[in-house]
DRENVO-461195 format. One record per residue (C-alpha): x, y, z; residue in three letters. Coordinates in nm, 4 decimals. Example, Ala and Ser with C-alpha at 12.3 -4.5 7.8 and 13.67 -1.06 7.14 Angstrom:
2
+----------+----------+----------+--------+
|        u |        v |        w | residu |
+----------+----------+----------+--------+
|   1.2300 |  -0.4500 |   0.7800 |    ala |
|   1.3670 |  -0.1060 |   0.7140 |    ser |
+----------+----------+----------+--------+
END
This chain:
448
+----------+----------+----------+--------+
|        u |        v |        w | residu |
+----------+----------+----------+--------+
|  -4.9256 |   2.1632 |  -5.4260 |    met |
|  -4.7765 |   2.1367 |  -5.0772 |    arg |
|  -4.5838 |   1.8277 |  -4.9636 |    glu |
|  -4.7283 |   1.6134 |  -4.6823 |    pro |
|  -4.5776 |   1.6242 |  -4.3328 |    ala |
|  -4.6752 |   1.4527 |  -4.0098 |    asp |
|  -4.5827 |   1.7454 |  -3.7861 |    leu |
|  -4.4900 |   2.1089 |  -3.8317 |    leu |
|  -4.3219 |   2.3056 |  -3.5534 |    ile |
|  -4.3763 |   2.6710 |  -3.6373 |    thr |
|  -4.2228 |   3.0111 |  -3.5622 |    asp |
|  -3.9705 |   2.9025 |  -3.2982 |    cys |
|  -3.6150 |   2.9920 |  -3.2118 |    ser |
|  -3.3797 |   2.7028 |  -3.2922 |    leu |
|  -3.0433 |   2.5796 |  -3.1643 |    met |
|  -2.8121 |   2.4763 |  -3.4479 |    thr |
|  -2.5468 |   2.2007 |  -3.4219 |    pro |
|  -2.2911 |   2.4849 |  -3.3902 |    glu |
|  -2.4862 |   2.6284 |  -3.0918 |    phe |
|  -2.6069 |   2.9348 |  -3.2745 |    asp |
|  -2.9634 |   3.0520 |  -3.2089 |    ile |
|  -3.1791 |   3.1216 |  -3.5145 |    leu |
|  -3.5127 |   3.3013 |  -3.4822 |    asp |
|  -3.8334 |   3.2650 |  -3.6834 |    asn |
|  -3.7664 |   2.9014 |  -3.7759 |    gln |
|  -3.9973 |   2.6117 |  -3.8571 |    ser |
|  -3.9265 |   2.2385 |  -3.8768 |    val |
|  -4.1150 |   1.9776 |  -4.0810 |    ala |
|  -4.1243 |   1.6124 |  -3.9692 |    ile |
|  -4.2336 |   1.3032 |  -4.1600 |    arg |
|  -4.1941 |   0.9301 |  -4.0861 |    asp |
|  -4.0049 |   1.0008 |  -3.7582 |    thr |
|  -3.7434 |   1.2163 |  -3.9364 |    leu |
|  -3.6701 |   1.5870 |  -3.9732 |    ile |
|  -3.7287 |   1.6609 |  -4.3418 |    ile |
|  -3.6974 |   2.0407 |  -4.3531 |    ala |
|  -3.5621 |   2.3308 |  -4.1471 |    ile |
|  -3.5962 |   2.6922 |  -4.2509 |    gly |
|  -3.7634 |   3.0264 |  -4.2265 |    lys |
|  -4.1145 |   2.9932 |  -4.0926 |    ala |
|  -4.2848 |   3.1429 |  -4.3971 |    glu |
|  -4.0921 |   2.9208 |  -4.6414 |    asp |
|  -4.1692 |   2.5968 |  -4.4559 |    ile |
|  -4.5327 |   2.6920 |  -4.4083 |    lys |
|  -4.5787 |   2.7485 |  -4.7817 |    asp |
|  -4.4124 |   2.4176 |  -4.8737 |    lys |
|  -4.5678 |   2.1608 |  -4.6353 |    tyr |
|  -4.9188 |   2.0434 |  -4.5470 |    glu |
|  -4.8958 |   1.8941 |  -4.1957 |    pro |
|  -5.1307 |   1.6592 |  -4.0142 |    lys |
|  -5.0454 |   1.8388 |  -3.6893 |    glu |
|  -4.9045 |   2.1802 |  -3.6006 |    val |
|  -4.7112 |   2.2621 |  -3.2831 |    leu |
|  -4.6911 |   2.6330 |  -3.2083 |    glu |
|  -4.3344 |   2.7438 |  -3.1339 |    gly |
|  -4.3743 |   3.1160 |  -3.0808 |    arg |
|  -4.1887 |   3.2249 |  -2.7676 |    gly |
|  -4.0128 |   2.8883 |  -2.7467 |    lys |
|  -3.6648 |   2.7531 |  -2.8161 |    leu |
|  -3.6349 |   2.4262 |  -3.0085 |    leu |
|  -3.3356 |   2.2179 |  -2.9086 |    met |
|  -3.2368 |   1.8515 |  -2.9234 |    pro |
|  -3.3918 |   1.6304 |  -2.6587 |    gly |
|  -3.1574 |   1.5637 |  -2.3677 |    leu |
|  -2.9894 |   1.2238 |  -2.3359 |    val |
|  -2.9487 |   1.0787 |  -1.9868 |    asp |
|  -2.6540 |   0.8516 |  -2.0583 |    ala |
|  -2.6483 |   0.6773 |  -1.7201 |    his |
|  -2.9450 |   0.6208 |  -1.4922 |    thr |
|  -3.1065 |   0.3652 |  -1.2597 |    his |
|  -3.4835 |   0.3518 |  -1.3030 |    thr |
|  -3.4961 |   0.0759 |  -1.0391 |    cys |
|  -3.3860 |   0.3283 |  -0.7753 |    gln |
|  -3.6767 |   0.5691 |  -0.8252 |    gln |
|  -3.8336 |   0.4660 |  -0.4928 |    phe |
|  -3.5123 |   0.5594 |  -0.3070 |    leu |
|  -3.5590 |   0.9338 |  -0.3518 |    arg |
|  -3.4655 |   1.1247 |  -0.0369 |    gly |
|  -3.3242 |   0.8162 |   0.1337 |    arg |
|  -2.9496 |   0.8317 |   0.0682 |    thr |
|  -2.8549 |   1.1964 |   0.1287 |    leu |
|  -2.6283 |   1.2249 |   0.4315 |    gly |
|  -2.5650 |   0.8505 |   0.4566 |    glu |
|  -2.2121 |   0.7272 |   0.5174 |    tyr |
|  -2.0371 |   0.5214 |   0.2479 |    pro |
|  -2.0688 |   0.2797 |   0.1023 |    met |
|  -2.4277 |   0.3588 |   0.0138 |    ile |
|  -2.4019 |   0.1291 |  -0.2855 |    trp |
|  -2.3385 |  -0.1856 |  -0.0831 |    ser |
|  -2.5447 |  -0.0929 |   0.2255 |    arg |
|  -2.8581 |   0.0520 |   0.0628 |    ile |
|  -2.8751 |   0.0558 |  -0.3160 |    leu |
|  -2.8054 |  -0.3053 |  -0.4074 |    val |
|  -3.0026 |  -0.4617 |  -0.1161 |    pro |
|  -3.2936 |  -0.2314 |  -0.2032 |    phe |
|  -3.2918 |  -0.3396 |  -0.5669 |    glu |
|  -3.2828 |  -0.7061 |  -0.4656 |    ser |
|  -3.6082 |  -0.6623 |  -0.2704 |    ser |
|  -3.8131 |  -0.5198 |  -0.5581 |    leu |
|  -4.1045 |  -0.7131 |  -0.7045 |    ser |
|  -4.2012 |  -0.6966 |  -1.0718 |    glu |
|  -4.4845 |  -0.4586 |  -0.9819 |    glu |
|  -4.2458 |  -0.2312 |  -0.7894 |    asp |
|  -4.0000 |  -0.2248 |  -1.0783 |    thr |
|  -4.2689 |  -0.1432 |  -1.3336 |    tyr |
|  -4.4205 |   0.1350 |  -1.1256 |    leu |
|  -4.0814 |   0.2839 |  -1.0415 |    gly |
|  -3.9871 |   0.2800 |  -1.4085 |    ala |
|  -4.3140 |   0.4552 |  -1.4971 |    gln |
|  -4.2412 |   0.7329 |  -1.2456 |    val |
|  -3.8871 |   0.7589 |  -1.3809 |    ser |
|  -4.0144 |   0.7904 |  -1.7376 |    cys |
|  -4.2603 |   1.0588 |  -1.6323 |    leu |
|  -3.9860 |   1.2586 |  -1.4624 |    glu |
|  -3.7547 |   1.2310 |  -1.7614 |    met |
|  -4.0237 |   1.3406 |  -2.0058 |    leu |
|  -4.1222 |   1.6372 |  -1.7903 |    lys |
|  -3.7606 |   1.7577 |  -1.7553 |    ser |
|  -3.6590 |   1.7406 |  -2.1224 |    gly |
|  -3.4977 |   1.3975 |  -2.1481 |    thr |
|  -3.5940 |   1.2045 |  -2.4608 |    thr |
|  -3.3402 |   0.9175 |  -2.4466 |    ser |
|  -3.1675 |   0.7305 |  -2.1661 |    phe |
|  -2.9244 |   0.4493 |  -2.0919 |    ala |
|  -3.0378 |   0.2203 |  -1.8098 |    glu |
|  -2.7450 |   0.0435 |  -1.6455 |    ser |
|  -2.9487 |  -0.2486 |  -1.5166 |    gly |
|  -3.1394 |  -0.3685 |  -1.2141 |    gly |
|  -3.3989 |  -0.6361 |  -1.1520 |    val |
|  -3.7009 |  -0.7404 |  -1.3637 |    his |
|  -3.5738 |  -0.5405 |  -1.6595 |    met |
|  -3.8542 |  -0.6643 |  -1.8845 |    his |
|  -4.0848 |  -0.4434 |  -1.6763 |    lys |
|  -3.8559 |  -0.1439 |  -1.7343 |    val |
|  -3.8675 |  -0.2214 |  -2.1066 |    ala |
|  -4.2478 |  -0.2279 |  -2.1004 |    glu |
|  -4.2705 |   0.1049 |  -1.9164 |    ala |
|  -4.0247 |   0.2614 |  -2.1605 |    thr |
|  -4.2177 |   0.1428 |  -2.4655 |    ile |
|  -4.5382 |   0.2790 |  -2.3140 |    glu |
|  -4.3812 |   0.6188 |  -2.2380 |    ser |
|  -4.2492 |   0.6857 |  -2.5882 |    gly |
|  -3.8912 |   0.7359 |  -2.4672 |    leu |
|  -3.5874 |   0.6075 |  -2.6538 |    arg |
|  -3.3510 |   0.3886 |  -2.4490 |    ala |
|  -3.0656 |   0.1421 |  -2.4253 |    ala |
|  -3.1516 |  -0.1048 |  -2.1478 |    ile |
|  -2.9557 |  -0.3881 |  -1.9917 |    thr |
|  -2.9541 |  -0.6247 |  -1.6955 |    cys |
|  -2.7222 |  -0.5735 |  -1.4021 |    ser |
|  -2.4599 |  -0.8488 |  -1.4041 |    thr |
|  -2.2540 |  -0.9480 |  -1.0996 |    met |
|  -2.1009 |  -1.2847 |  -1.0128 |    asp |
|  -1.8832 |  -1.2031 |  -0.7122 |    thr |
|  -1.8756 |  -0.9713 |  -0.4118 |    gly |
|  -1.9207 |  -1.0432 |  -0.0398 |    pro |
|  -2.1702 |  -0.7590 |   0.0091 |    phe |
|  -2.4016 |  -0.8552 |  -0.2804 |    ile |
|  -2.7237 |  -1.0456 |  -0.1962 |    pro |
|  -2.7236 |  -1.3994 |  -0.3357 |    glu |
|  -3.0425 |  -1.3227 |  -0.5289 |    ser |
|  -2.8550 |  -1.0658 |  -0.7386 |    met |
|  -2.5452 |  -1.2743 |  -0.8122 |    leu |
|  -2.5410 |  -1.4739 |  -1.1336 |    ala |
|  -2.4709 |  -1.8413 |  -1.0738 |    ser |
|  -2.2232 |  -1.8249 |  -1.3614 |    ser |
|  -2.1163 |  -1.5876 |  -1.6405 |    pro |
|  -2.3193 |  -1.8021 |  -1.8807 |    lys |
|  -2.6332 |  -1.7520 |  -1.6703 |    glu |
|  -2.5771 |  -1.3748 |  -1.6685 |    ala |
|  -2.5360 |  -1.3697 |  -2.0463 |    ala |
|  -2.8443 |  -1.5871 |  -2.0989 |    ser |
|  -3.0583 |  -1.3435 |  -1.8996 |    arg |
|  -2.9562 |  -1.0554 |  -2.1248 |    ile |
|  -2.9915 |  -1.2627 |  -2.4408 |    glu |
|  -3.3472 |  -1.3492 |  -2.3410 |    glu |
|  -3.4241 |  -0.9794 |  -2.2888 |    leu |
|  -3.2610 |  -0.9030 |  -2.6249 |    tyr |
|  -3.4785 |  -1.1525 |  -2.8109 |    arg |
|  -3.7947 |  -1.0175 |  -2.6497 |    ala |
|  -3.7358 |  -0.6414 |  -2.6686 |    tyr |
|  -3.4495 |  -0.5327 |  -2.8926 |    asn |
|  -3.5973 |  -0.3039 |  -3.1587 |    gly |
|  -3.9329 |  -0.2761 |  -2.9807 |    ala |
|  -4.1297 |   0.0477 |  -2.9630 |    gly |
|  -4.0852 |   0.1284 |  -3.3335 |    glu |
|  -3.7112 |   0.0809 |  -3.2931 |    gly |
|  -3.6777 |   0.3063 |  -2.9894 |    arg |
|  -3.5587 |   0.0309 |  -2.7549 |    leu |
|  -3.2241 |  -0.1456 |  -2.7751 |    arg |
|  -3.0871 |  -0.4102 |  -2.5409 |    ile |
|  -2.7237 |  -0.3924 |  -2.4322 |    trp |
|  -2.4839 |  -0.6032 |  -2.2292 |    phe |
|  -2.3380 |  -0.4858 |  -1.8989 |    ala |
|  -2.0921 |  -0.5222 |  -1.6143 |    leu |
|  -2.2010 |  -0.3582 |  -1.2900 |    arg |
|  -1.8391 |  -0.2824 |  -1.2025 |    gln |
|  -1.4976 |  -0.4441 |  -1.1796 |    val |
|  -1.5250 |  -0.5321 |  -0.8079 |    met |
|  -1.8330 |  -0.7487 |  -0.8691 |    thr |
|  -1.7108 |  -0.9175 |  -1.1869 |    ser |
|  -1.4844 |  -1.2170 |  -1.2261 |    thr |
|  -1.2437 |  -1.2218 |  -1.5226 |    pro |
|  -1.4681 |  -1.4838 |  -1.6829 |    ala |
|  -1.7723 |  -1.2549 |  -1.6607 |    leu |
|  -1.5811 |  -0.9542 |  -1.7991 |    ile |
|  -1.4551 |  -1.1581 |  -2.0923 |    thr |
|  -1.7936 |  -1.3104 |  -2.1734 |    leu |
|  -1.9874 |  -0.9835 |  -2.1538 |    met |
|  -1.7333 |  -0.8169 |  -2.3828 |    ala |
|  -1.7553 |  -1.1047 |  -2.6300 |    asp |
|  -2.1369 |  -1.1089 |  -2.6255 |    lys |
|  -2.1611 |  -0.7332 |  -2.6810 |    ala |
|  -1.9424 |  -0.7651 |  -2.9886 |    arg |
|  -2.1348 |  -1.0710 |  -3.1100 |    glu |
|  -2.4673 |  -0.8858 |  -3.0898 |    tyr |
|  -2.3208 |  -0.5538 |  -3.2111 |    asn |
|  -2.4501 |  -0.4025 |  -2.8875 |    ala |
|  -2.3201 |  -0.1592 |  -2.6303 |    gly |
|  -2.1488 |  -0.2559 |  -2.3052 |    leu |
|  -2.2607 |  -0.0448 |  -2.0069 |    his |
|  -2.0247 |  -0.0321 |  -1.7058 |    val |
|  -1.9471 |   0.1699 |  -1.3941 |    his |
|  -1.5813 |   0.2718 |  -1.4114 |    leu |
|  -1.3353 |   0.4522 |  -1.1841 |    ala |
|  -1.6177 |   0.5717 |  -0.9629 |    glu |
|  -1.4434 |   0.5447 |  -0.6269 |    his |
|  -1.0943 |   0.5057 |  -0.4827 |    arg |
|  -1.1963 |   0.1723 |  -0.3232 |    asp |
|  -1.2369 |   0.0392 |  -0.6771 |    glu |
|  -0.8829 |   0.1496 |  -0.7626 |    val |
|  -0.7464 |  -0.0088 |  -0.4440 |    ser |
|  -0.9252 |  -0.3367 |  -0.5212 |    tyr |
|  -0.7785 |  -0.3521 |  -0.8718 |    cys |
|  -0.4266 |  -0.2673 |  -0.7589 |    leu |
|  -0.4399 |  -0.5339 |  -0.4873 |    gln |
|  -0.5907 |  -0.8063 |  -0.7050 |    asn |
|  -0.4577 |  -0.7319 |  -1.0525 |    tyr |
|  -0.1719 |  -0.4807 |  -0.9977 |    gln |
|  -0.3544 |  -0.2648 |  -1.2504 |    lys |
|  -0.6035 |   0.0216 |  -1.2388 |    arg |
|  -0.9743 |  -0.0323 |  -1.3278 |    pro |
|  -0.9622 |   0.0711 |  -1.6951 |    ala |
|  -0.6505 |  -0.1416 |  -1.7413 |    glu |
|  -0.8263 |  -0.4434 |  -1.5879 |    val |
|  -1.1202 |  -0.4084 |  -1.8276 |    phe |
|  -0.8714 |  -0.3773 |  -2.1125 |    asp |
|  -0.6819 |  -0.6878 |  -1.9991 |    gln |
|  -0.9973 |  -0.8958 |  -2.0415 |    phe |
|  -1.1030 |  -0.7453 |  -2.3733 |    gly |
|  -1.3855 |  -0.5174 |  -2.2573 |    ala |
|  -1.2400 |  -0.1723 |  -2.3280 |    leu |
|  -1.3551 |  -0.0572 |  -2.6718 |    gly |
|  -1.5689 |   0.1847 |  -2.8763 |    pro |
|  -1.8916 |   0.0094 |  -2.7736 |    asn |
|  -1.8251 |   0.0675 |  -2.4023 |    met |
|  -2.0317 |   0.3288 |  -2.2169 |    leu |
|  -1.8318 |   0.3972 |  -1.9002 |    ala |
|  -2.0193 |   0.5859 |  -1.6286 |    ala |
|  -1.8608 |   0.8175 |  -1.3665 |    his |
|  -1.4853 |   0.8205 |  -1.4507 |    asn |
|  -1.3821 |   1.0202 |  -1.1448 |    val |
|  -1.0567 |   0.8572 |  -1.0321 |    val |
|  -0.8864 |   0.8021 |  -1.3662 |    leu |
|  -0.5102 |   0.8285 |  -1.4027 |    ser |
|  -0.3609 |   1.0084 |  -1.7024 |    asp |
|  -0.2522 |   0.6691 |  -1.8320 |    gly |
|  -0.6069 |   0.5359 |  -1.8148 |    glu |
|  -0.7367 |   0.8425 |  -1.9982 |    ile |
|  -0.4863 |   0.7864 |  -2.2784 |    ala |
|  -0.5818 |   0.4177 |  -2.2948 |    leu |
|  -0.9547 |   0.4967 |  -2.3072 |    met |
|  -0.8947 |   0.7512 |  -2.5831 |    lys |
|  -0.7017 |   0.4906 |  -2.7806 |    glu |
|  -0.9821 |   0.2355 |  -2.7378 |    arg |
|  -1.2607 |   0.4838 |  -2.8225 |    gly |
|  -1.4482 |   0.4429 |  -2.4909 |    val |
|  -1.7517 |   0.6668 |  -2.4402 |    lys |
|  -1.7213 |   0.8577 |  -2.1110 |    val |
|  -2.0255 |   0.9650 |  -1.9070 |    val |
|  -2.0136 |   1.1933 |  -1.6024 |    his |
|  -2.2838 |   1.2124 |  -1.3324 |    cys |
|  -2.2021 |   1.5488 |  -1.1707 |    pro |
|  -2.4251 |   1.5604 |  -0.8646 |    arg |
|  -2.3611 |   1.1976 |  -0.7761 |    ser |
|  -1.9875 |   1.2311 |  -0.8303 |    asn |
|  -1.9450 |   1.5594 |  -0.6428 |    phe |
|  -2.1485 |   1.4339 |  -0.3497 |    gly |
|  -1.9524 |   1.1190 |  -0.2776 |    ser |
|  -1.6590 |   1.0636 |  -0.5097 |    his |
|  -1.4914 |   1.3871 |  -0.6200 |    gly |
|  -1.4142 |   1.5980 |  -0.9239 |    phe |
|  -1.3314 |   1.4239 |  -1.2536 |    pro |
|  -1.0485 |   1.5329 |  -1.4828 |    lys |
|  -1.2960 |   1.6632 |  -1.7373 |    thr |
|  -1.0672 |   1.9354 |  -1.8786 |    pro |
|  -0.8052 |   1.6679 |  -1.9522 |    thr |
|  -1.0658 |   1.4377 |  -2.1064 |    leu |
|  -1.1822 |   1.7242 |  -2.3291 |    met |
|  -0.8275 |   1.8123 |  -2.4310 |    gln |
|  -0.7643 |   1.4491 |  -2.5212 |    gln |
|  -1.0752 |   1.4487 |  -2.7400 |    gly |
|  -1.2768 |   1.1809 |  -2.5619 |    leu |
|  -1.6515 |   1.1635 |  -2.6163 |    ser |
|  -1.8262 |   1.2856 |  -2.2994 |    ile |
|  -2.1916 |   1.2403 |  -2.2094 |    gly |
|  -2.3917 |   1.3264 |  -1.8992 |    met |
|  -2.6119 |   1.1170 |  -1.6703 |    gly |
|  -2.8335 |   1.1635 |  -1.3660 |    ser |
|  -2.7333 |   0.8345 |  -1.1940 |    asp |
|  -3.0973 |   0.7863 |  -1.0922 |    gly |
|  -3.3259 |   0.9505 |  -0.8389 |    ala |
|  -3.1805 |   0.8119 |  -0.5141 |    ala |
|  -2.9631 |   1.1158 |  -0.4529 |    gly |
|  -3.1162 |   1.3850 |  -0.6734 |    ser |
|  -3.3656 |   1.4518 |  -0.9500 |    ser |
|  -3.3376 |   1.3258 |  -1.3070 |    leu |
|  -3.3064 |   1.6769 |  -1.4522 |    ser |
|  -3.0065 |   1.7145 |  -1.6821 |    leu |
|  -3.0553 |   2.0915 |  -1.6727 |    phe |
|  -2.9710 |   2.0701 |  -1.3022 |    asp |
|  -2.6738 |   1.8445 |  -1.3824 |    glu |
|  -2.5356 |   2.1000 |  -1.6280 |    met |
|  -2.5650 |   2.3836 |  -1.3793 |    arg |
|  -2.4022 |   2.1911 |  -1.0948 |    val |
|  -2.1277 |   2.0588 |  -1.3226 |    phe |
|  -2.0332 |   2.4058 |  -1.4424 |    arg |
|  -2.0151 |   2.5456 |  -1.0890 |    ser |
|  -1.8238 |   2.2489 |  -0.9489 |    gly |
|  -1.5634 |   2.2302 |  -1.2236 |    leu |
|  -1.5172 |   2.6072 |  -1.2169 |    his |
|  -1.4548 |   2.5996 |  -0.8422 |    ala |
|  -1.2229 |   2.2966 |  -0.8515 |    phe |
|  -1.0322 |   2.3409 |  -1.1789 |    trp |
|  -1.0968 |   2.7013 |  -1.2814 |    gly |
|  -1.0518 |   2.9170 |  -0.9719 |    leu |
|  -0.7041 |   2.7887 |  -0.8755 |    pro |
|  -0.5688 |   2.8895 |  -1.2178 |    ile |
|  -0.7974 |   3.1908 |  -1.2690 |    phe |
|  -0.9765 |   3.0332 |  -1.5685 |    asp |
|  -1.3447 |   3.1365 |  -1.5861 |    pro |
|  -1.4138 |   2.9180 |  -1.8897 |    val |
|  -1.2574 |   2.5874 |  -1.7869 |    val |
|  -1.5733 |   2.4319 |  -1.9297 |    ile |
|  -1.7688 |   2.6486 |  -2.1782 |    pro |
|  -2.1480 |   2.6518 |  -2.1631 |    ala |
|  -2.1895 |   2.5041 |  -2.5103 |    his |
|  -1.9727 |   2.2057 |  -2.4121 |    glu |
|  -2.2075 |   2.1294 |  -2.1236 |    leu |
|  -2.5049 |   2.1356 |  -2.3601 |    ile |
|  -2.3099 |   1.9180 |  -2.6026 |    arg |
|  -2.2532 |   1.6605 |  -2.3255 |    met |
|  -2.6265 |   1.6493 |  -2.2470 |    ala |
|  -2.7261 |   1.6142 |  -2.6141 |    thr |
|  -2.4837 |   1.4906 |  -2.8800 |    ser |
|  -2.2366 |   1.3596 |  -2.6202 |    gly |
|  -2.5120 |   1.1415 |  -2.4806 |    gly |
|  -2.6060 |   1.0353 |  -2.8325 |    ala |
|  -2.2467 |   0.9211 |  -2.8862 |    gln |
|  -2.2567 |   0.7301 |  -2.5572 |    ala |
|  -2.5721 |   0.5510 |  -2.6764 |    leu |
|  -2.3957 |   0.4981 |  -3.0130 |    gln |
|  -2.6717 |   0.6652 |  -3.2136 |    ile |
|  -2.5110 |   1.0033 |  -3.2858 |    glu |
|  -2.6065 |   0.9559 |  -3.6513 |    asp |
|  -2.9736 |   0.9528 |  -3.5436 |    gln |
|  -3.0147 |   1.2026 |  -3.2578 |    ile |
|  -2.8342 |   1.4732 |  -3.0601 |    gly |
|  -2.8572 |   1.7650 |  -3.3034 |    thr |
|  -3.1288 |   1.9266 |  -3.5120 |    ile |
|  -3.0431 |   1.8303 |  -3.8690 |    glu |
|  -3.2308 |   1.7136 |  -4.1760 |    ile |
|  -3.2359 |   1.3351 |  -4.1905 |    gly |
|  -3.2056 |   1.2822 |  -3.8145 |    lys |
|  -3.4757 |   1.1457 |  -3.5869 |    lys |
|  -3.7170 |   1.4054 |  -3.4548 |    ala |
|  -3.6247 |   1.3823 |  -3.0847 |    asp |
|  -3.6815 |   1.7434 |  -2.9831 |    leu |
|  -3.7918 |   1.9648 |  -2.6963 |    ile |
|  -3.9463 |   2.3123 |  -2.6872 |    leu |
|  -3.8513 |   2.5421 |  -2.3992 |    ile |
|  -4.0672 |   2.8360 |  -2.2950 |    asp |
|  -3.8112 |   3.1178 |  -2.3064 |    ile |
|  -4.0659 |   3.3961 |  -2.2679 |    asn |
|  -4.0147 |   3.4032 |  -1.8908 |    gln |
|  -3.8371 |   3.6554 |  -1.6653 |    pro |
|  -3.5695 |   3.4085 |  -1.5494 |    his |
|  -3.4702 |   3.3440 |  -1.9130 |    ile |
|  -3.5521 |   3.6540 |  -2.1178 |    ser |
|  -3.4273 |   3.9027 |  -2.2088 |    pro |
|  -3.0729 |   3.7725 |  -2.2402 |    thr |
|  -2.7540 |   3.8773 |  -2.4158 |    his |
|  -2.6538 |   3.5163 |  -2.4875 |    arg |
|  -2.8993 |   3.2283 |  -2.4872 |    met |
|  -2.6470 |   2.9419 |  -2.4614 |    ile |
|  -2.5030 |   3.0443 |  -2.1200 |    pro |
|  -2.8569 |   3.1283 |  -2.0082 |    thr |
|  -2.9722 |   2.7738 |  -2.0854 |    ile |
|  -2.7011 |   2.6365 |  -1.8561 |    val |
|  -2.7464 |   2.8851 |  -1.5739 |    glu |
|  -3.1201 |   2.9588 |  -1.5787 |    ser |
|  -3.3338 |   2.7005 |  -1.7597 |    val |
|  -3.5068 |   2.4352 |  -1.5479 |    asn |
|  -3.6693 |   2.1096 |  -1.6456 |    gly |
|  -4.0072 |   2.2638 |  -1.5733 |    ser |
|  -3.9484 |   2.5148 |  -1.8549 |    asp |
|  -3.9837 |   2.2353 |  -2.1123 |    val |
|  -4.3310 |   2.2741 |  -2.2606 |    arg |
|  -4.3366 |   2.0144 |  -2.5387 |    asp |
|  -4.1446 |   1.6959 |  -2.6209 |    ser |
|  -4.1280 |   1.5094 |  -2.9505 |    ile |
|  -3.9712 |   1.1616 |  -2.9741 |    ile |
|  -3.9427 |   0.9624 |  -3.2960 |    asn |
|  -4.1589 |   1.2275 |  -3.4585 |    gly |
|  -4.4447 |   1.1828 |  -3.2100 |    glu |
|  -4.5601 |   1.4508 |  -2.9664 |    val |
|  -4.5348 |   1.2821 |  -2.6257 |    val |
|  -4.5799 |   1.5941 |  -2.4114 |    met |
|  -4.7804 |   1.9006 |  -2.5119 |    lys |
|  -4.8138 |   2.2044 |  -2.2911 |    asp |
|  -4.6678 |   2.0017 |  -1.9983 |    arg |
|  -4.9325 |   1.7304 |  -2.0411 |    gln |
|  -4.7969 |   1.3784 |  -2.0915 |    ile |
|  -4.9882 |   1.2167 |  -2.3788 |    leu |
|  -4.8545 |   0.8619 |  -2.3497 |    thr |
|  -4.9065 |   0.7829 |  -1.9809 |    met |
|  -5.1654 |   0.8481 |  -1.7093 |    asp |
|  -4.9591 |   1.0761 |  -1.4855 |    glu |
|  -5.2223 |   1.1187 |  -1.2143 |    glu |
|  -5.2794 |   0.7446 |  -1.1795 |    lys |
|  -4.9074 |   0.6628 |  -1.1730 |    ile |
|  -4.8327 |   0.9209 |  -0.9054 |    leu |
|  -5.1240 |   0.7992 |  -0.6933 |    tyr |
|  -5.0202 |   0.4354 |  -0.7192 |    glu |
|  -4.6530 |   0.5107 |  -0.6547 |    ser |
|  -4.7415 |   0.7103 |  -0.3429 |    gly |
|  -4.9308 |   0.4106 |  -0.2103 |    arg |
|  -4.6465 |   0.1730 |  -0.3005 |    ala |
|  -4.3601 |   0.3599 |  -0.1345 |    leu |
|  -4.4280 |   0.2538 |   0.2284 |    pro |
|  -4.4684 |  -0.1084 |   0.1199 |    arg |
|  -4.1437 |  -0.1020 |  -0.0741 |    val |
|  -3.9559 |   0.0602 |   0.2136 |    ala |
|  -4.0727 |  -0.1976 |   0.4676 |    val |
|  -3.9828 |  -0.4908 |   0.2468 |    arg |
|  -3.6379 |  -0.3442 |   0.1750 |    ala |
|  -3.5730 |  -0.2724 |   0.5422 |    gly |
|  -3.4998 |   0.0956 |   0.4817 |    ile |
+----------+----------+----------+--------+
END
């Protein structure tokens, strides 16, 4: 008698945790978890599934993890390219402050659609306005996420509406969100604490957010070492660099997800390694306005590295595009001068977008690789296409050739959320229609 299963993915190629590609594989899923992996004929004979997903001509790999994004900036697409710095203070933050609850919800829906259709199954939202609406859109979509509120209590260029009246008020806002949504969506949603960045945080806010994150056993999402102005500010005001300032006030630790990390000193890298900080790079955002991070040094030091899109304002949300741009940029900047063609191997880029992101979200024991006992957060890529097959080596081909649009099916928490490019959890046509109507209204209100 065959064992019951909720879902059976049949006859696919499969990426192992060691980045080998196995052919003629099937995967059985039950109660959100992977319960069996093996030869297609063996799995088929052993399990009786409620649903079968055909994998012939497809590659099964872990769902991608966008470890730093801004869903509240979805309606800024195409608006920031070519703008002079600082875009953050002149456009991004004032725009966010103008959003209504309806705008935030609709933007988050569009963001979720784009992530699902480009292979992302989990994301870390660094905070904006009306985050309860982002939580609702995320639950609806089926995505897995760590969400927080943006916290700032100082800064001359920040609208008053976005500044917390006190550190306590900022913490209370997140605690309220935590009580309402942490663990929602069958456990897919977690609420974190946050610091927007060191220049917009008083020492009291840094200390309190760090304390609250530890109290709730939650993550702490920050922007760190993104720009040289941030370094200058810290040196002038604290006589320390950004990572050292966060450490001074107790924030630097293994529960910190630090986004960007472009202008780190070697001393900061050593300190972050010692504290167990989770590093996240946003290649297209960083290359376009900030520079080239010391990723080879970070890798040599053994830091955990994830990858993020940084939202849709300057690019798409496709992590496949991020991988490709990251490889080319780091090769040109770090590899060519020393004649090193493999300054960042292809499998390391895929690791950053999968298990590295899982580490950043602090759920590497649940997602990031295809293993028995882990959550079934998986994607199937159509590899039977002339820009992918035939190939001598599939791993480099994924980095150089695969696009988000090649993802045919997505499974999150054991549920099929996209099948044959059709989103099953959201009304894509309605959302795109409503967002197209909303964009002019949002732009006028924001003054952009």
